[in-house]
N, C-alpha and C positions, 0 to 999 in steps of 0.2 A: 793181449793189448800192448802195453808199452814194453820197451826193452827191460830185461832183468826184473820183471814183476813175478816170475816164477811159474810160467806156463808149463815148461817141460817137466819141472820137478813135480807139479801137481799131477801131470799125466802119469808119472811113474806110479803114484799110489793107486790109480785106477788099474794100471797094467798089472800091478802086484795082486790086486784083488781078484783079477781074472786068472791068477795062477801062472803068469808067464815069467815073472821074476820073484825072488824071495822078498818077503815084506821087510826083512832086516836091511836089505840094500836099497829099498825104495828111497828116492830123494837124492841119492848120490850117484845113481847109475845113469840117469837120463837116457833111457833106452831109445827115445825117439830122436835123439841127436846122433844120427847114424854115421856121419862122416867124421874122419879124423880131425879135420880143422874145426869142426863144431865142438868136439870135446876139448881141443886145445884152447880155443878162444872163449869157451863157455858161452857161446851164443848159438841160437838156432839159425840156420841159413836156408835150408830147404824145408818145406812143409812135408811131414811124414804121416802117412795114413796107417791105421791099425784097426783091426776088427776084433772086438772083445765080446765074450759071451758071459752074461751074468744071470744068476737066479736071484730074484728080488726077495729080501728077508720077509718072514711071515707077519711080523707085527706091523708092517707098513700098509697103509691103504693103497689099493691098486687104482690106476687111472681108469676112466670110464670104459674106453674101447678095448682094454687089454683082454686077451683070451687065456692067459696063463701067467705063471710067475717067472718065465724065462725071457730074457731080453737080449737082443743082439745090438750092441752099440758100435757104430762106425765112427771112429774118433780120428780127427786130424790135428796134429800138433803143429802150430804155425809159428813163424818167426815174429818178433816184435820190432825188429830194427827197421826203420823207415826205408832203408835202401832195398829191403826185401819185401815191401808191401805188395808187390805183384804176386808173391807166393800166397799171401793171405787172400787176395782176390780169387786165385785159382782154387783155394780151399773152400771159400765161401760158396762158390758156384755149386759144389757137389754136396753141401750139407744143408740141413734145415734149421738147425738151432745153433746158438753160439754160447759158449761159456766165457764171459768177459772177466779177465783177471786184473784186479787193481791192487797195487801195493798200499798197505794200510798207512805207511809213513809218507809216501810220495803223493798219493791221491791220483786224481784223474789227470792224465797228461795229454799232450797234443796228439800223440799217436793213438791213444785210447779213443780220442774223438774221431780220428780218420777211420779207424777200423769200425767203430759203431756206425758211422755214416755209410760206409760200404755195406755193412751187414743189413742195415734197414732199407737201403735202396734195392737190395736183392730180396727183400721180404724174408729176412731170417730173424727168428725170435731170439732175443738175448735173455740169458739169466746171468747173474753176477756173483762173483765171489771176491771178498776182500781178503787178500792173502798176506802172508808174513806177519801174522798176529804175534808170533814169538818176539818180533822186534819191539812191538808196542809194550809187551810185558817186561822184557829183559833189558833192551837198550834204553828205551825212553822212560821206563818205569812210570807210566802214566797212571793217574787215578782213574777208577771206573767211570766217573762222570765225564772226565775229559775224553776217555775212549769213546763213550757213547756219542758225545758231540762230534768227535772226529769222524766216526762211522757215518753219522747221519749227514754230515756235510759231504762226504764222498758220494753217498747214495743220491743226495740232492743234485750234485754236479752232474752225475751220470744221467739222472732223469731229465735234467734240462736239455742235454744233448739229444736224448732219445725223443723228447716231445718235439724238438725242432725238426727232426727228420721223420715224423710219423707218417704212416701210410694207413688210410682208412680200412683197407682190406685186412690188415693185421690186427686191428683193434688196439687196445691199450698195451703198449709194450714196456711201460715203465716198471721198475722193479721195486718190490716192497718186502722187507724182512718178514712182516707178519703174514704175508701170503705165501712165504716159502720160496720166493724167487731170489733171495740173497743168502749166500752162505758166508761163513767166516772160517778162514782156514790158515794153516801153517804148513805149507807144502813140504818144507825140508824135514819137518818132524813128523809129517804124515798124520796130522789130526785136523778135523774140521767139524763144524756143526751148523745146523740150521735151527731156527727157533722151535720148529715143531719137534725136534729131537728132545729139547729140554721140556717142552710142553707135555710130551708123553710121559716124561719122568715125573713131573710134578702133578699131573692130573690125577694120578693114583693117590698121591699124598693129600691133595686138597679135595679130592672127590669131585672135580669139575671136568666136564667134557673137554677133550683135546682142542676141539674147534674154538671153544670159548677161552681156553687158557692161552693159546698162541698169541692173539692180538694183545694180551695183557703184558707180554714180555717185551714189548717195544713201544716207544712213544711215551706220552705223558700218562703213565700209569704207575701209581706208587703204592707200596704195601707197608702197613704199619704193623710191625711184628708184635708189639705189646697188645694192641687191641685186636690183632688179627683182622684188620679191615683193609679193603682196597679203596683208594681215592684217586681222583683225577688231578688233585692239586698237591704241590710239594709242601710239606711242613717238616719241622725239625725231626719228628719221630718216623715219618714215612720216607722210605728210600725208593728210588726208581727201581721198578721190578727187574729191568734188564741188568742193572748193575748188581742187584742183590742176588738174583737167582741164576744168572748166567756167568757174568764176569767173575764174581766173588769165588765160587767153587774152583774155577780154573786157576785164579790167582793164588788161592790157598794151596792148591797142589804144587804149583810152580814154586811158591815161596818156601814151602816145606822141603821140597826137593833140593833147592839151591842152598838151604841152610842145614841140610842133613838131619831134619827132625823126623827120625824114622818111625817112632811110636805113634806120633800124631798122624802121620801118613797112613799107618795101618788102620787106624780108626776110620779115617775118611774112606779108605778103599773098601773096607768091609761094609760101610753103609751104602756105598755106590754099587756094591756087588762086583768089583773088579778083582780077579784072582791073578796073582803073580806067580810065576814058577820060581823054583829055588835059584836058578841062574839069575833071573831078573832082580831078585832081592839083593844081590851083591853089587849091582850097579849103583853109582852115586851121581848126584847132581844132574847135568844135562842128559846123559844117556838114560838115567832113571826116569826123568820127567818125560822124555820122548816115549819110552816104553809104556808108561802108565797112560798117558793121554792117547796113545795109539790104540790101547786096548779099550779105553773107556769111550772115546769118541773118534772112531776111525774115519779117516778122510774119505775113503772110497764110498762108505755108506751114505754120508751126507751129500756128496756130490752126485752120486748115482740116483739117490732119491729125488734130488732136485731136477736132474736131467729127465728121468722117466716121468715124473709127475708134471713138469712144467714146460718141457720142450716137445714140439709136435712130432708125431710119427710121420713117415713119408706119405702115408695115405692121407693124413690130415693136411700136411703142408702143401702137397701138390695141388690141392683144390684152389688155393689162392695164389700159387706161384706159376700155374700153367700158362696163363695168358701173358705173363711177364717174360717167360722163357722162350715161348714159341713164336716164330716170326710169321707163320702162316695165318689163315683165318681161324678164329677161335672155335669154330664148330666142326672142323674136319676130323677124320678118324684119329689122327695122331694126337691132336690137342685133347680130344675127349679121353683117349687112353692115358695121357699124362695126368689129366685131372683126376681120373678114377684110380690111378696107379694100378693099371690092369696088367697082370703078368701074362695074359693070353693075347693082349693087343699087339699092334705093330711095334717093332723094336725102335725105341728112341733112346740114344745114349749120348752123353756129352763128355768128350775128352777134355779135361781142363789142364793137364800138364803131362810132360813126358819124363819118366823116371829112368835114369841110367840103370841097366841091369848088370848082373854080376859078370856075364861074359862081355869082354871089352867091346865098346862101340855099338852095342845094341841097346834099344830103349824099350821100356814097357809103357804102353799108353794107359794113363791112370784117369779114371773118370767115374761117372755114375749112371746107372740105368734108370731112366725116368719112366719108361713103360716097356712092356714086353719082357722077354727073357733072352739073355745072350748066352750062347753055348759055343764050345770049341768046334772048329770045322765049319762054322756057319759062314755063308757068303753074304757080304754086306756092302752097302754104298757108303762111301766116306766123303762127306761134304766139308771142304775147307772154309776158312773165314771169308774168302772172296767168291764163294759159290753163288751163282744166280739161278733161281729155280727155273727149270725148263731148258737150261743150256748144259753144255758139257764142261763149263769153265770150273776149274778147281774141284773136279769130281773124280773119284776113283772107285773101282769095284775090286775087293780083295776078300780072301778067306781069312778068318781068325784062326791062328794056329792053336793057341791055348788060352784058357781063361784062368786068372789067378786071384787069390785073396791076398791082399797086401798086409803083412804083419810086421810093421817096422822094418827091420833089416832083412827079414826073410819073406819068402812068398810061398804060398801053398796052392797047388793045382786043384781046381774043382771042375766038374763037368759043365755046370751052367749056373748062372747067377740071375735071380729074378729081380724085378724092378724095386727101387727103393734102396738098393745097396751100392756100395762103391766096389769097383772091380779094376783089375789090371789086365790088359790084353797084349798078347805077344804076336808079332808078325805084321804089325801095321806101321812100324817105324819108318819104312821107306816113304810112305805117302803123307803121313801127318807131320806138319812142321812143329806147331806149338799146341794148337787146339783144334777141335773140329766136332762135327756131329756125325753119328753113325746110325744108319737106319736100314731096314730091309724092305722098305716100301718105296716104289718109284716116285709116288707123288708127294713124298714127305718134304716139308720145308725144313731148313736148318734151325737149330736153336740159336738164340741171340749170342753174339760174341761178347766176351767180357770187357768191361770198362775198367782200365787201371787207374788208380788214383795218383800215380806218379808217372812221369814220362822220361824217356831216356834223353837227358840233356848234356851229359858229359861224354866226350868221345876221345878215344886214343887211336893212333894209327899203329899197326903192328907189321913187322916184316921178319922173316927168318934170318938168323945170323948166317946160316949156311944156305946159299941160294938153291942148293939141290933139295932143300926141305920144303920148297914152295908147295908142291902138291899136298904134302902133309898138312901145311897150314890151311890150305883151302878146304880140305876134308875136315880138319879140326874145327874150323869156323862153322861149317854146316852143322856139326854135332853140337857145338856150343849153342847155336841158335835154337836147337831142339830142346836142350836141357834146361833152359831158363825161360820162363814165360815172357820176360820183358826185354831181354837184351836184343839189340839189333846188330846185324853184321852187314856192312855196306861195302861195295867195291866202287871207289870213286872213279871219275873219268881218267884221272892220272894213273890209275892202276893201283892206288893205295888200298890197303884193306883196313877198314875202320870199324871199331867196335864201340857201340854207344850203350851206356848204362845209366842207372838212376843216380849214382853218386860215387864217391871215392871208394868206399868199402865194397860196393857192389862190383865195380870194375876190377878191384884187386882180386876178389874171389873168382870172377870170370876168367881173368888172365891166368890165375893159378890152375884152374880147371883145364883151361885150354892147353897149357904147357904139360901138365902132369898126366891128365887122363886122356885127352883127345889127340895129343901129338907124341905120346910115348917119351916125353922128356926132351924132345928136340928144343934147342934154345931159340928164343925170339927176342927181337929188339922192340921196345915200346917207346913211342914218342911221348912228349909231354901232353897232358890232357888239354883238349880244345873244347870250347863251348859252342853250341849251335845258337846263332842269333836269329832274329826274325826281322824282316823289313816291313815298315808301315809308312803311313803318311800323316802329316799334321792336318792337311787340308787348307784350302785358301777360301776367302770369302767369294761367293758368287762364282763358282768354277765354270758355269755354263758360258760366261762371257769372257773370263780371263784365262782359263786353263784348258781350253779345248785343243787337242792335238790332231793334226791332219797327217795322214800317211798315204802315199800313192803306191800302187802296186808296181812291180818291175816293168810291166808292159804299159804302164801309164793309163790304163783304161778304167781303173777302179780307185775310188777314194774312200777312206774311212775317217770319221771324226769321233774321237773318244775323249772323255774326261773322267777323272777319278775324284771320289770324295770318300772321307773316312766312314767306316761303319759306326753306328751309334755305340755308346758305352755298353758294356756287359753283353753285347751280342756275340763277339768272338768267343767269350767264355761259354755262352749258352750253346754255341755250335760245337765247341770242343767237348762239352759234357754230353752232347747228344740230345739236347732239348729241342733243337731245330735241326732237322736233317733233310737231305734232298728227297728222301722217300716219303715225307709227310704229304698229306692231302693238300693240294695247292690252295684251295679256298681257305681252309682252316689256318694254313701257314701264313697266308697274306694277312688275315685278321690279327694273328698273334704278332707278326712283325710290325703291323701298323699301330696297333693299340698299345702293345707292351713296350716295344723298343723305339717307336717313332720313326720307322722307315717310311718315306713317302709312298703313297698308295700305288702310283704308276710304276714305281720301281719294284715294290713287293709283288705286284701282279705278274711281272714278266721276268722272273729270274731264269736265266738260261742254264747256269750251272754254278756249283760250288767248286772251289779249287784251293790248293792243289789236291790231287788224288780224289777228286769228286766229293771229298768230305771236309775240306779245309775251310778256314774262316775268311774266305773272300768270295764276292759275288760278281758274276758278269750279268749285266741287266740291259735289256733292249728298251731304250727310251726314244727310239726314232719314230717320227710320225710319217705315215704314208710313204714308205719306201718300197719300191718294187724289188722282187727277187731276194728279199732279205733272208727268208727262211732257207734259201738254197745254200747260203754261205754259213748257216748256223754251225754246222759240224766243224768247218775250218776254223771259225772264230773260237769255238770251244777248245779245239786242240791247241791253238795259239795261246789261249788264256791259261790252260793247264801248264803249258811250258813256261810262260812268263811268271806265273805265281810260284812255280817250283824253284826257279832261279831268278831272283829279283835283280834289279839293275845295279844296286849298290855293291853287293859282294856275293852274288850267286846264292843267297840264302832264301828260304821260303818266305813268302809274304804273309801278312796276317792283318785282318781288319781293314781291307781295302774294297771299296765298291766301285767297279768299273762300269761306266755308263756309255753305251753306244749312242751317240748323239744324233748322227746322221750319216748317210753314205750314198755315194753315186756308184752304180754298178753297170757293167757292160751287159747289153741285152743277150749276147751269145753265151751259152753255158760254158763253151770251151775257153773263153777268155777270163772266166772267174773260177777256175779250178783251185784245188788245194794249194798247188805250187805258187799261185799268185797271191792268194788271200792269207795263208798262214804267216809268211814273213811280214807282210804288210801289217796285219793285225798285231803281231807281236811287237813290232817297232812302235806302233801307235800306243800300245799298252805301256811300254817302257817310257815313252815320251810323257804320257799322262801321269805316270808315277813321279817323274822328275819335276813336272810342272806343279805338282800339288804338295810341295815341301816334304820331300822324303825324309824319314827318320829310321834309325836302327834301334831296335829294342833288345835288351839282353835279359836272359833268365835270371830271376832273383830267388834265393832261398829264403823261406821263413825259418828263422832259427829260434828254438826255445832252449834257454839255458837254465839249469837248476844249479844254484850255488849258495854257499853260506854268505851272510851279509858282509863279512870283511873282504870278500874278493870282488865285490861289484865294481869297484874302481878299476881294477886291472882288466876286467872284461870290457869296459868301455874303451880302454886303451887299445886292446887287440882289435876291437870292432872298427875303431876309427882308422887304424892303419890299413884295414882291409876295405875301406869305403862303405862300411855298413852303417846303419843308423838304428838306434833303439827307439821303439815306439811304445813300449809298455814295460813297467816293472812293478811287480806285486810281491808283498811279503805273504807267505803262507801263514794263515792264522794258526797260532799255537806252536810254530816251529821257527828256528832261526834261519830257515831257508828262503831264498828269494827266487822268483821266477822272472827271468828277463826275456822279452820277446824282441827280436830285431829282424831287419831285412838285410841280407848279405848277398852281393852279386855272386853268381855261381863261379864266374871266372876267378874270383878272389878266394874261393872257398877251399882250394887245394891246400892241404896242410893246416887248415884252420883248427881242426880238433887238436892236433899236436901243439900248435902255438898256444891255444887256450889252456891246455893242460899244464904246459910248462910255466905259463904266466901265473896260474892260480895254484901251482904245485898239486895238480891232479884233483882239485876239489870241485871243479865245475864240469857239468855233463851237458854237452850240446846235442841237439837233435835238429838236423836240417831237413826240411820238407820243401819240395818244389810244388807250389800249388798254383 
C-alpha cells in the first residue's frame, strides 16, 4: 500500500517460514529489495516475484477445494511509492489476491486508495493487515480501548474505499476481523495474529466452538469476569472482549519484557506453552520481547492462514477474471481454457514486465500462465500491445530458450510451468518491449493491455558528454524502455533524446540505471526537467455561425468548412480511463455519449475517429448534410486530424477535449483532384483555424499532493505551497493523533525540488506524496 508501511519487511517473515533465510534475520534483511539502491534508500523500487512452498499446519481448517496440506504461494513484493505505481499495476495483472498493508499509526493514505482502486478494477480480492503494532504499544503507549477504536476506524476507512469500487462478479470484498480477513502484525518483530488464532486458544478454555468464539472477539461484545457472563452492552464490570482477551496478554508480555520482570514472564509463558531456549533467556527488553512473540504468534502462520483461506486459487479466480482479461469473444477456445484454468488447453500467457538478468543487457520476460503449459524450446506467437487480430502488425514468432522460476534475486531453471503460476522466460527480450501476450494458437486474441494509474508527465532531455558515446546512449535508452513498465523514450524532431517519467524520483532512478547499467558508466548530460502541456479550447457561443473556418485546397478545387467546440466535462477523463473507446459498439456508444455526457445525437452518431493515436480525447465528427464524395476523403481527413491533434497550433503539444465538426464541403468531381496531397494540408489548416477561432487555451498537469505533518508545521507548509503556485483545498486532523493531513493542488512544473523545500521548511517533519491523477 503506502510508502514505508512495511510491505518488504512482512514479506521477509513469509520467506523465512519457507526456509529461504534464517528466522533471526527476518525483518532486517528485506530479501525482496534486490537492488543496491533499494537497500541504501530503504524503499522498494522494482516489484520482485518469489515462489514459496509451504505445508499448512495441522490444527488449521482447510479451504473447501484443497486436495492436500501443501501449498505453493507465488508472492510479489511491490513498491509503495507513487512514482513506481506502474510496478504495482504490473504485479496486479499476474496475481489473484492482494495483501493490503496499512500502518497502524498513519492509517489509510492516498496511495492505499490508489492501489485498492487498481486491484478492484482488475478483480483482485484483497485481505488486509494492520502493521506496525509495536509502534502502538511502545511509541504511542495507547490504552486497549483506544487501540480498538483506532483499528476499527482504519478498517472502516478501507471498507469505504472498497465498496466504492465494488464489482458484482467479485461479491463482497470488504474486510472483517471476525471473518478472518484482517490480520494484525508487527513486521519488524516478526509476529502477527488473526482473531481465529486467539479464538482457537480460548475455545478450549471456555468450551465454545471456534466459529462461535471468533465473532465475540471483535465489535460490541463484552465479558464480565466476576459473573463469567457475556453481554452486548458495556458496563463498569464488563470489558470489551477484544481488549481483554487479545490486547491485554500481548501488552502484559511487552510490559514485563520492557521492565525486566523475568519471574512474572515465566509464569505467563508456561501458561501459554511457549518454551524458550537457554540462549533466549539471556536476552533482555526488546530482543526478548521479539523472540517471545515470534514463538507464540509467528507472523508467517497468521498471514499464511489468511492467504490460503481467504484469497482465491487461480482455478477459482480465473472464472470471474477471464472475460475481463481476454479481448476476443468470451466463448472461443482460449477464453474457455482461461476460465477453467486448463493445463492441457491452448497456451495463454501474459508478460507484465521485463526483469534485467544477471548477464549484462539481457532481460527475462516475467509473467503468468493463464492457460496451457509453457515449456522450454516451445515455439510461440508473441503479440505486442499494438497487435491487431488477423494482421501481422506487432507480431513475432520465436522459440523460448529456457523457463525459470523467479526466486527474488536468483532464478531456478524448470522444464515446464503449468497454468496459474508465475514464470520467467529467456530468449524473448529482442521482441517484447514492455508487455505482451504469448500463445501457441494462431487464432488467439491478445490479453488486454494494462491501464496505469499514473502517466509520464515529467520529461528530461539527455545527451552524451562525449559525442562518440551516442550509439551507447541509443542502445541504453532501448534497454531502459524495456526495464521499466512506464518510462517513455522519445526522439524529438530536433534529434533530442527525451525520457519521460512519472515524477522526480522515478526519473532519478531511471537516469541512474541508464548511466550505470545500460551504458557501462559513460557520462551523460541531463537538461532541466520539462513538463508536457496539453492544448484545449474554451469554446465560443454558437460556433456554427461565428467560428466556422474555410480552407481551400492548393489546386483551388476543394473547400472544407470546419468548426470546433469543447467536449463535455468528464468525457476526456472517461476516454483516458478507457470507459469510452473507438472499439465500442457504435450504437451503445452513441447512447452512452448522448445520455451520460450530453453530446448532441448527430455528433455522437458519426464519430470518424478519436485522436491523437486513435485513442486520445478528441473527436472528428461528420455533421455535413448531403455532401457528395465525402466518404472518399475520409481517410485523408482522419490523417490530417491525427497530425493536427498530435501537434496543436499553440506550442506543438497534444490536444485534449476538442470536438472538431466538419460543417460542409465542396469537392471536385474527379477523383484525381481530391487525392491525399490536396486534402490533408487543407484539412489540417482548417483544423488549426478552427482551434484558433474557438478561444484556445493551454492546460498544465497538476499534482494532487497529500502531506502528513504535525500541527505546528502547518503554517510553513502553506508558505511553501503559496511560493509554488499551489493551493490547499482540505486539511483534516487525524482523530486521536497530533498529525494533520493537508491536501493541495500543485502544478507539476513547480514541483521540482518541492520535497526538499518542504523538508527544510518543516525540519523534516512533513511527508509529501504527489500523485498525477
